[in-house]
N, CA, C and O atoms as CSV, one atom per row, in Angstrom:
chain,resi,resn,atom,element,x,y,z
A,1,MET,N,N,33.452,71.070,125.255
A,1,MET,CA,C,32.548,71.183,124.754
A,1,MET,C,C,32.724,69.212,124.311
A,1,MET,O,O,33.848,68.770,124.074
A,2,GLN,N,N,31.670,68.420,124.277
A,2,GLN,CA,C,31.634,66.990,123.366
A,2,GLN,C,C,31.356,67.345,121.706
A,2,GLN,O,O,30.653,68.150,121.094
A,3,LYS,N,N,32.374,66.210,121.334
A,3,LYS,CA,C,32.823,66.358,119.626
A,3,LYS,C,C,31.419,65.715,118.878
A,3,LYS,O,O,30.765,64.861,119.476
A,4,TYR,N,N,31.029,66.180,117.575
A,4,TYR,CA,C,29.754,66.300,117.130
A,4,TYR,C,C,29.978,65.827,116.027
A,4,TYR,O,O,30.553,66.577,115.239
A,5,ASN,N,N,29.605,64.374,115.537
A,5,ASN,CA,C,29.687,64.137,114.152
A,5,ASN,C,C,28.176,64.721,113.255
A,5,ASN,O,O,27.214,65.251,113.810
A,6,LEU,N,N,28.293,64.475,111.900
A,6,LEU,CA,C,27.508,64.616,111.057
A,6,LEU,C,C,25.979,64.068,111.595
A,6,LEU,O,O,25.002,64.808,111.478
A,7,ASP,N,N,25.885,62.996,112.067
A,7,ASP,CA,C,24.367,62.995,112.346
A,7,ASP,C,C,23.993,62.717,113.572
A,7,ASP,O,O,23.146,61.866,113.844
A,8,ASP,N,N,24.732,63.573,114.581
A,8,ASP,CA,C,24.588,63.887,115.792
A,8,ASP,C,C,23.709,65.479,115.843
A,8,ASP,O,O,22.734,65.749,116.545
A,9,VAL,N,N,24.310,66.234,115.011
A,9,VAL,CA,C,24.464,67.733,114.515
A,9,VAL,C,C,22.433,67.712,113.658
A,9,VAL,O,O,21.368,68.325,113.731
A,10,LYS,N,N,22.891,66.882,113.154
A,10,LYS,CA,C,21.064,66.439,112.499
A,10,LYS,C,C,20.409,66.064,113.082
A,10,LYS,O,O,19.278,66.171,112.610
A,11,ARG,N,N,20.462,65.438,114.320
A,11,ARG,CA,C,19.607,65.275,114.570
A,11,ARG,C,C,19.021,65.990,116.254
A,11,ARG,O,O,18.152,65.710,117.080
A,12,ILE,N,N,20.243,67.169,116.069
A,12,ILE,CA,C,19.811,67.727,117.848
A,12,ILE,C,C,19.216,68.953,116.980
A,12,ILE,O,O,18.810,69.775,117.801
A,13,PHE,N,N,19.003,69.400,115.734
A,13,PHE,CA,C,18.377,70.371,114.970
A,13,PHE,C,C,17.537,70.099,114.156
A,13,PHE,O,O,17.192,70.932,113.318
A,14,THR,N,N,16.885,68.568,114.224
A,14,THR,CA,C,16.001,68.712,113.988
A,14,THR,C,C,15.129,67.327,114.589
A,14,THR,O,O,14.069,67.552,115.173
A,15,GLU,N,N,15.466,66.306,114.477
A,15,GLU,CA,C,14.239,64.849,114.913
A,15,GLU,C,C,14.078,64.971,116.572
A,15,GLU,O,O,13.152,64.374,117.124
A,16,ASP,N,N,15.157,65.885,117.443
A,16,ASP,CA,C,14.824,66.712,118.643
A,16,ASP,C,C,13.882,67.682,118.239
A,16,ASP,O,O,12.748,67.238,118.416
A,17,HIS,N,N,13.881,68.632,117.847
A,17,HIS,CA,C,13.046,69.442,117.959
A,17,HIS,C,C,11.902,70.204,116.883
A,17,HIS,O,O,11.380,71.316,116.946
A,18,ASP,N,N,11.737,68.866,115.678
A,18,ASP,CA,C,10.644,69.633,114.360
A,18,ASP,C,C,9.514,70.151,114.679
A,18,ASP,O,O,8.960,70.893,113.868
A,19,GLU,N,N,8.894,69.861,115.998
A,19,GLU,CA,C,7.449,69.849,116.482
A,19,GLU,C,C,7.107,71.380,116.519
A,19,GLU,O,O,5.891,71.569,116.517
A,20,ASP,N,N,8.003,72.723,116.556
A,20,ASP,CA,C,7.844,73.686,116.951
A,20,ASP,C,C,8.273,74.928,116.437
A,20,ASP,O,O,8.489,74.823,115.229
A,21,GLN,N,N,8.428,75.768,116.760
A,21,GLN,CA,C,9.266,76.900,116.764
A,21,GLN,C,C,10.081,77.400,116.737
A,21,GLN,O,O,10.506,78.086,115.808
A,22,SER,N,N,10.768,77.111,118.249
A,22,SER,CA,C,11.383,77.421,119.369
A,22,SER,C,C,12.995,76.960,119.082
A,22,SER,O,O,13.896,76.931,119.921
A,23,LEU,N,N,13.095,76.567,117.476
A,23,LEU,CA,C,14.761,76.604,117.238
A,23,LEU,C,C,15.194,77.697,116.419
A,23,LEU,O,O,16.250,78.322,116.320
A,24,LYS,N,N,13.907,77.753,115.778
A,24,LYS,CA,C,14.023,78.754,114.190
A,24,LYS,C,C,13.901,80.505,115.512
A,24,LYS,O,O,14.438,81.563,115.186
A,25,ASN,N,N,13.240,80.367,116.640
A,25,ASN,CA,C,13.330,81.850,117.744
A,25,ASN,C,C,14.590,81.689,118.196
A,25,ASN,O,O,14.867,82.845,118.516
A,26,TYR,N,N,15.605,80.990,118.454
A,26,TYR,CA,C,16.282,80.898,119.216
A,26,TYR,C,C,17.846,81.069,118.142
A,26,TYR,O,O,18.952,81.358,118.598
A,27,LEU,N,N,17.539,80.805,116.678
A,27,LEU,CA,C,18.041,80.702,116.159
A,27,LEU,C,C,17.965,82.193,115.345
A,27,LEU,O,O,18.906,82.709,114.743
A,28,ASP,N,N,16.841,82.645,115.464
A,28,ASP,CA,C,16.810,84.686,114.578
A,28,ASP,C,C,17.564,85.268,115.969
A,28,ASP,O,O,18.597,85.844,115.626
A,29,ASP,N,N,17.414,85.293,117.136
A,29,ASP,CA,C,17.686,85.768,118.604
A,29,ASP,C,C,19.518,85.943,118.349
A,29,ASP,O,O,20.245,86.935,118.398
A,30,LEU,N,N,19.828,84.347,118.041
A,30,LEU,CA,C,21.577,84.289,118.341
A,30,LEU,C,C,21.550,85.237,116.376
A,30,LEU,O,O,22.734,85.284,116.043
A,31,LEU,N,N,20.797,85.776,115.404
A,31,LEU,CA,C,21.417,86.473,114.489
A,31,LEU,C,C,20.761,87.909,115.199
A,31,LEU,O,O,21.768,88.589,115.395
A,32,ALA,N,N,20.035,88.392,115.493
A,32,ALA,CA,C,19.725,89.610,115.406
A,32,ALA,C,C,20.244,89.993,117.342
A,32,ALA,O,O,20.023,91.144,117.720
A,33,LEU,N,N,20.720,89.247,118.109
A,33,LEU,CA,C,22.127,90.080,118.753
A,33,LEU,C,C,23.333,89.773,118.440
A,33,LEU,O,O,24.213,90.034,119.259
A,34,ASP,N,N,23.590,89.307,117.509
A,34,ASP,CA,C,25.311,88.847,116.500
A,34,ASP,C,C,26.337,88.159,117.694
A,34,ASP,O,O,27.251,88.652,118.355
A,35,TYR,N,N,25.822,86.967,117.657
A,35,TYR,CA,C,25.898,85.930,118.374
A,35,TYR,C,C,26.967,85.561,117.178
A,35,TYR,O,O,28.139,85.313,117.462
A,36,ILE,N,N,26.453,85.540,115.732
A,36,ILE,CA,C,27.162,84.261,115.314
A,36,ILE,C,C,27.990,85.862,114.424
A,36,ILE,O,O,27.387,86.803,113.909
A,37,GLU,N,N,29.540,85.643,114.532
A,37,GLU,CA,C,30.425,86.215,113.531
A,37,GLU,C,C,31.130,86.085,112.297
A,37,GLU,O,O,31.535,87.022,111.610
A,38,ASP,N,N,31.274,84.652,112.013
A,38,ASP,CA,C,31.500,83.711,110.825
A,38,ASP,C,C,30.255,84.415,109.426
A,38,ASP,O,O,29.127,83.926,109.361
A,39,GLU,N,N,30.584,85.282,108.671
A,39,GLU,CA,C,29.679,85.114,107.592
A,39,GLU,C,C,29.463,84.371,106.651
A,39,GLU,O,O,28.890,84.765,105.635
A,40,ARG,N,N,30.027,82.746,106.873
A,40,ARG,CA,C,29.193,81.412,106.233
A,40,ARG,C,C,28.282,81.617,107.132
A,40,ARG,O,O,27.324,82.350,106.882
A,41,ALA,N,N,28.441,80.961,108.407
A,41,ALA,CA,C,27.631,80.668,109.867
A,41,ALA,C,C,26.390,81.645,110.170
A,41,ALA,O,O,25.441,81.210,110.823
A,42,ILE,N,N,26.399,82.967,109.693
A,42,ILE,CA,C,25.312,83.556,109.143
A,42,ILE,C,C,24.121,83.012,108.211
A,42,ILE,O,O,22.953,82.654,108.363
A,43,GLY,N,N,25.272,83.174,106.913
A,43,GLY,CA,C,24.457,82.956,106.015
A,43,GLY,C,C,23.685,81.395,105.974
A,43,GLY,O,O,22.524,81.236,105.597
A,44,ILE,N,N,24.424,80.504,106.356
A,44,ILE,CA,C,23.599,78.918,106.414
A,44,ILE,C,C,22.667,79.056,108.163
A,44,ILE,O,O,21.932,78.091,108.374
A,45,THR,N,N,22.690,79.954,109.098
A,45,THR,CA,C,21.619,80.126,109.697
A,45,THR,C,C,20.437,80.621,108.945
A,45,THR,O,O,19.371,80.006,108.904
A,46,LYS,N,N,20.718,82.034,108.205
A,46,LYS,CA,C,19.674,82.791,107.777
A,46,LYS,C,C,18.741,81.313,106.727
A,46,LYS,O,O,17.540,81.079,106.861
A,47,LYS,N,N,19.464,80.710,105.985
A,47,LYS,CA,C,18.898,79.420,105.429
A,47,LYS,C,C,18.170,78.889,105.955
A,47,LYS,O,O,17.020,78.920,105.517
A,48,ILE,N,N,18.535,77.972,107.418
A,48,ILE,CA,C,17.852,76.539,108.281
A,48,ILE,C,C,16.560,77.603,108.063
A,48,ILE,O,O,15.637,77.208,107.350
A,49,THR,N,N,16.457,79.358,108.852
A,49,THR,CA,C,16.088,80.205,109.955
A,49,THR,C,C,14.299,80.334,108.821
A,49,THR,O,O,13.184,80.229,109.332
A,50,ASN,N,N,14.465,80.486,107.851
A,50,ASN,CA,C,13.801,80.317,106.500
A,50,ASN,C,C,12.783,79.258,106.193
A,50,ASN,O,O,11.598,79.442,105.914
A,51,GLN,N,N,13.499,77.995,106.298
A,51,GLN,CA,C,12.566,76.676,106.448
A,51,GLN,C,C,11.555,76.405,107.512
A,51,GLN,O,O,11.690,76.675,108.706
A,52,VAL,N,N,10.633,75.899,107.003
A,52,VAL,CA,C,9.536,76.000,108.541
A,52,VAL,C,C,9.453,74.731,108.186
A,52,VAL,O,O,9.836,74.445,107.052
A,53,PRO,N,N,8.927,73.656,109.078
A,53,PRO,CA,C,10.411,74.494,110.656
A,53,PRO,C,C,11.619,74.102,110.059
A,53,PRO,O,O,11.992,73.403,109.116
A,54,ALA,N,N,12.221,74.987,111.178
A,54,ALA,CA,C,13.526,75.660,110.276
A,54,ALA,C,C,14.270,73.595,111.081
A,54,ALA,O,O,13.889,72.965,112.068
A,55,ASN,N,N,15.518,73.214,109.871
A,55,ASN,CA,C,15.888,71.971,109.789
A,55,ASN,C,C,17.437,72.085,108.728
A,55,ASN,O,O,17.822,73.033,108.043
A,56,LEU,N,N,17.919,71.038,108.894
A,56,LEU,CA,C,18.957,71.152,108.133
A,56,LEU,C,C,19.580,69.956,107.211
A,56,LEU,O,O,20.690,69.622,106.799
A,57,ASN,N,N,17.620,69.296,107.086
A,57,ASN,CA,C,18.352,68.561,105.580
A,57,ASN,C,C,18.769,69.017,104.423
A,57,ASN,O,O,19.479,68.510,103.555
A,58,ASP,N,N,18.150,70.223,104.526
A,58,ASP,CA,C,18.890,71.246,102.991
A,58,ASP,C,C,20.523,70.704,102.789
A,58,ASP,O,O,20.938,69.947,101.911
A,59,LEU,N,N,20.842,70.971,103.247
A,59,LEU,CA,C,22.177,71.628,103.840
A,59,LEU,C,C,23.192,70.373,103.886
A,59,LEU,O,O,23.204,69.344,104.561
A,60,SER,N,N,24.336,71.071,102.534
A,60,SER,CA,C,25.101,70.079,102.283
A,60,SER,C,C,26.091,69.970,103.575
A,60,SER,O,O,26.144,70.686,104.576
A,61,PRO,N,N,27.154,68.381,103.061
A,61,PRO,CA,C,28.236,68.249,105.033
A,61,PRO,C,C,28.447,69.704,105.308
A,61,PRO,O,O,28.055,70.498,106.163
A,62,SER,N,N,29.315,69.750,104.119
A,62,SER,CA,C,30.549,71.267,104.638
A,62,SER,C,C,29.202,72.412,105.126
A,62,SER,O,O,29.432,73.299,105.949
A,63,GLN,N,N,28.204,72.285,104.671
A,63,GLN,CA,C,27.397,73.518,105.303
A,63,GLN,C,C,27.345,73.322,106.795
A,63,GLN,O,O,27.643,74.087,107.712
A,64,VAL,N,N,26.835,71.954,106.787
A,64,VAL,CA,C,26.631,71.067,107.977
A,64,VAL,C,C,27.697,71.562,109.328
A,64,VAL,O,O,27.414,72.019,110.435
A,65,TYR,N,N,28.866,71.283,108.757
A,65,TYR,CA,C,30.090,70.951,109.891
A,65,TYR,C,C,30.320,73.068,109.961
A,65,TYR,O,O,30.823,73.792,110.820
A,66,VAL,N,N,29.809,73.303,108.913
A,66,VAL,CA,C,30.021,75.182,109.319
A,66,VAL,C,C,29.461,75.461,110.018
A,66,VAL,O,O,30.011,76.252,110.783
A,67,PHE,N,N,27.970,75.092,110.361
A,67,PHE,CA,C,27.177,75.111,111.062
A,67,PHE,C,C,27.568,74.756,112.825
A,67,PHE,O,O,27.850,75.503,113.762
A,68,ARG,N,N,27.425,73.294,112.713
A,68,ARG,CA,C,28.460,73.024,113.947
A,68,ARG,C,C,29.802,73.914,114.348
A,68,ARG,O,O,29.632,74.993,114.915
A,69,ASP,N,N,30.746,73.581,114.133
A,69,ASP,CA,C,32.076,74.451,114.407
A,69,ASP,C,C,31.728,76.142,114.583
A,69,ASP,O,O,32.664,76.647,115.203
A,70,TYR,N,N,30.410,77.432,114.143
A,70,TYR,CA,C,30.043,78.582,114.447
A,70,TYR,C,C,29.308,78.812,114.995
A,70,TYR,O,O,28.996,79.975,115.247
A,71,VAL,N,N,28.496,77.435,115.569
A,71,VAL,CA,C,26.700,77.943,115.299
A,71,VAL,C,C,26.477,76.885,116.891
A,71,VAL,O,O,26.087,77.303,117.981
A,72,MET,N,N,26.915,75.305,116.493
A,72,MET,CA,C,26.010,74.686,117.530
A,72,MET,C,C,27.534,75.166,118.434
A,72,MET,O,O,27.247,75.865,119.405
A,73,LYS,N,N,28.763,74.959,118.306
A,73,LYS,CA,C,29.725,74.425,119.796
A,73,LYS,C,C,29.813,75.319,120.541
A,73,LYS,O,O,29.995,75.066,121.732
A,74,PRO,N,N,29.713,76.664,120.091
A,74,PRO,CA,C,29.273,78.114,120.618
A,74,PRO,C,C,28.184,78.227,121.366
A,74,PRO,O,O,28.165,78.265,122.596
A,75,TYR,N,N,27.166,78.287,120.559
A,75,TYR,CA,C,25.914,77.804,121.146
A,75,TYR,C,C,24.632,77.629,121.334
A,75,TYR,O,O,23.536,78.055,120.970
A,76,TYR,N,N,25.375,76.482,122.365
A,76,TYR,CA,C,24.644,75.036,122.192
A,76,TYR,C,C,24.917,74.428,123.565
A,76,TYR,O,O,25.891,73.677,123.606
A,77,VAL,N,N,24.131,74.643,124.870
A,77,VAL,CA,C,24.101,73.886,125.920
A,77,VAL,C,C,23.272,72.422,126.305
A,77,VAL,O,O,22.179,72.644,126.826
A,78,GLU,N,N,23.477,71.538,126.202
A,78,GLU,CA,C,23.173,70.034,125.861
A,78,GLU,C,C,22.103,69.800,127.274
A,78,GLU,O,O,20.917,70.117,127.354
A,79,SER,N,N,22.699,69.346,127.992
A,79,SER,CA,C,21.608,69.854,129.477
A,79,SER,C,C,22.740,71.028,130.313
A,79,SER,O,O,23.597,71.901,130.186
A,80,CYS,N,N,21.922,70.211,131.215
A,80,CYS,CA,C,22.215,71.592,132.757
A,80,CYS,C,C,22.794,71.013,133.275
A,80,CYS,O,O,22.440,69.836,133.198
A,81,LYS,N,N,23.765,71.206,133.962
A,81,LYS,CA,C,24.280,70.688,134.785
A,81,LYS,C,C,24.456,70.668,135.978
A,81,LYS,O,O,25.340,70.053,136.574
A,82,PHE,N,N,23.266,71.635,136.619
A,82,PHE,CA,C,23.055,70.816,137.898
A,82,PHE,C,C,22.364,69.918,137.687
A,82,PHE,O,O,22.961,68.880,137.970
A,83,CYS,N,N,20.835,69.642,137.125
A,83,CYS,CA,C,20.242,68.777,136.894
A,83,CYS,C,C,19.990,67.494,135.928
A,83,CYS,O,O,19.236,66.525,136.010
A,84,SER,N,N,21.522,68.167,134.417
A,84,SER,CA,C,21.163,66.914,133.491
A,84,SER,C,C,20.467,67.293,132.725
A,84,SER,O,O,20.887,66.871,131.648
A,85,MET,N,N,19.193,68.137,132.512
A,85,MET,CA,C,17.990,67.596,132.010
A,85,MET,C,C,18.477,68.859,131.278
A,85,MET,O,O,18.944,69.936,131.646
A,86,PRO,N,N,17.960,67.873,129.209
A,86,PRO,CA,C,18.113,68.950,128.356
A,86,PRO,C,C,17.681,70.366,128.073
A,86,PRO,O,O,16.470,70.450,128.273
A,87,ILE,N,N,18.094,71.271,127.767
A,87,ILE,CA,C,17.596,72.820,128.000
A,87,ILE,C,C,16.855,73.094,126.653
A,87,ILE,O,O,17.040,73.151,125.437
A,88,PRO,N,N,16.062,73.208,127.460
A,88,PRO,CA,C,14.954,73.811,125.541
A,88,PRO,C,C,15.563,74.909,124.624
A,88,PRO,O,O,16.481,75.623,125.028
A,89,TRP,N,N,15.224,74.983,123.833
A,89,TRP,CA,C,15.494,75.764,122.750
A,89,TRP,C,C,14.717,77.189,123.772
A,89,TRP,O,O,14.994,78.320,123.372
A,90,THR,N,N,14.116,77.111,124.586
A,90,THR,CA,C,13.395,79.000,124.243
A,90,THR,C,C,14.095,79.236,126.241
A,90,THR,O,O,13.468,79.888,127.076
A,91,GLU,N,N,15.249,78.622,126.489
A,91,GLU,CA,C,15.798,78.759,127.810
A,91,GLU,C,C,17.346,78.639,127.130
A,91,GLU,O,O,18.148,78.430,128.041
A,92,MET,N,N,18.016,78.708,125.802
A,92,MET,CA,C,19.652,78.708,125.082
A,92,MET,C,C,19.898,79.756,125.627
A,92,MET,O,O,20.022,79.756,126.852
A,93,ILE,N,N,20.017,80.747,125.016
A,93,ILE,CA,C,20.489,82.188,125.648
A,93,ILE,C,C,20.612,82.235,126.911
A,93,ILE,O,O,21.771,82.574,127.153
A,94,SER,N,N,19.936,82.048,128.000
A,94,SER,CA,C,20.284,82.076,129.363
A,94,SER,C,C,20.886,80.756,129.802
A,94,SER,O,O,21.148,80.584,130.992
A,95,ALA,N,N,21.083,79.957,129.032
A,95,ALA,CA,C,21.511,78.389,129.516
A,95,ALA,C,C,23.939,79.413,129.058
A,95,ALA,O,O,25.062,79.397,129.562
A,96,LEU,N,N,23.340,79.900,128.092
A,96,LEU,CA,C,24.947,80.148,127.927
A,96,LEU,C,C,25.371,81.278,128.370
A,96,LEU,O,O,26.412,81.824,128.006
A,97,GLU,N,N,24.582,81.700,129.189
A,97,GLU,CA,C,25.623,82.730,130.409
A,97,GLU,C,C,26.292,81.734,131.714
A,97,GLU,O,O,27.334,81.807,132.366
A,98,ASP,N,N,25.132,80.795,131.717
A,98,ASP,CA,C,25.472,79.767,132.936
A,98,ASP,C,C,25.646,78.664,132.969
A,98,ASP,O,O,26.582,78.197,133.619
A,99,GLY,N,N,24.583,77.712,132.098
A,99,GLY,CA,C,24.932,76.233,131.909
A,99,GLY,C,C,23.947,75.862,132.444
A,99,GLY,O,O,23.789,74.647,132.556
A,100,TYR,N,N,22.743,76.957,133.063
A,100,TYR,CA,C,21.536,76.140,133.654
A,100,TYR,C,C,20.597,76.269,132.818
A,100,TYR,O,O,20.535,77.123,131.933
A,101,CYS,N,N,19.515,75.099,133.151
A,101,CYS,CA,C,18.160,75.512,133.022
A,101,CYS,C,C,17.308,76.581,134.029
A,101,CYS,O,O,17.584,77.022,135.144
A,102,ALA,N,N,15.969,76.830,132.993
A,102,ALA,CA,C,15.113,78.136,133.911
A,102,ALA,C,C,15.060,77.600,135.168
A,102,ALA,O,O,15.808,78.444,135.662
A,103,HIS,N,N,14.754,76.797,136.212
A,103,HIS,CA,C,14.056,76.039,136.794
A,103,HIS,C,C,15.098,75.766,137.692
A,103,HIS,O,O,14.891,75.962,138.890
A,104,CYS,N,N,16.443,75.244,137.218
A,104,CYS,CA,C,17.715,75.128,138.383
A,104,CYS,C,C,18.089,76.758,138.464
A,104,CYS,O,O,17.832,77.467,139.437
A,105,ARG,N,N,18.551,77.067,137.607
A,105,ARG,CA,C,18.863,78.804,137.370
A,105,ARG,C,C,17.920,79.560,139.276
A,105,ARG,O,O,18.529,79.889,140.294
A,106,HIS,N,N,16.416,79.580,139.050
A,106,HIS,CA,C,15.574,79.891,139.756
A,106,HIS,C,C,15.431,79.379,141.053
A,106,HIS,O,O,15.026,80.016,142.026
A,107,ILE,N,N,15.843,77.984,141.025
A,107,ILE,CA,C,16.562,77.078,142.505
A,107,ILE,C,C,17.985,78.195,143.411
A,107,ILE,O,O,18.149,78.538,144.582
A,108,LEU,N,N,18.827,78.466,142.008
A,108,LEU,CA,C,20.098,78.905,142.882
A,108,LEU,C,C,19.939,79.942,143.481
A,108,LEU,O,O,20.035,80.109,144.696
A,109,GLU,N,N,19.556,81.101,142.266
A,109,GLU,CA,C,18.997,82.327,142.632
A,109,GLU,C,C,18.328,82.324,144.141
A,109,GLU,O,O,19.023,82.485,145.145
A,110,LYS,N,N,17.348,82.187,144.174
A,110,LYS,CA,C,15.829,81.762,145.509
A,110,LYS,C,C,17.044,81.299,146.680
A,110,LYS,O,O,16.566,81.624,147.767
A,111,ASP,N,N,18.136,80.801,146.854
A,111,ASP,CA,C,18.842,80.073,147.589
A,111,ASP,C,C,20.111,81.028,148.219
A,111,ASP,O,O,20.792,80.896,149.237
A,112,GLU,N,N,20.105,82.132,147.050
A,112,GLU,CA,C,21.819,82.522,146.891
A,112,GLU,C,C,21.087,84.169,148.480
A,112,GLU,O,O,21.887,84.985,148.937
């Protein structure tokens, strides 16, 4: 896993995805499916998802680091391991399983 600093985390979760609700929906899914186990990370994630659009701008640096360590590192796949394209939030849950975007997963399953 790549090491992300504070600015990287904020960029990934704000600037790159501030136009729609897909990040909020993804984080809501992580909460609903009980992926996140750390109580601090659960509270921080709920705080993020209660904002529209979801973002990290109102978090303290220590909250961002907890979010990075307990949500981003285990539950964020930056790019598809086949085509290297960024994984959209709408495909992230599936990408956690295999590291592929939906397009490449379809191609690979079709070839099997």
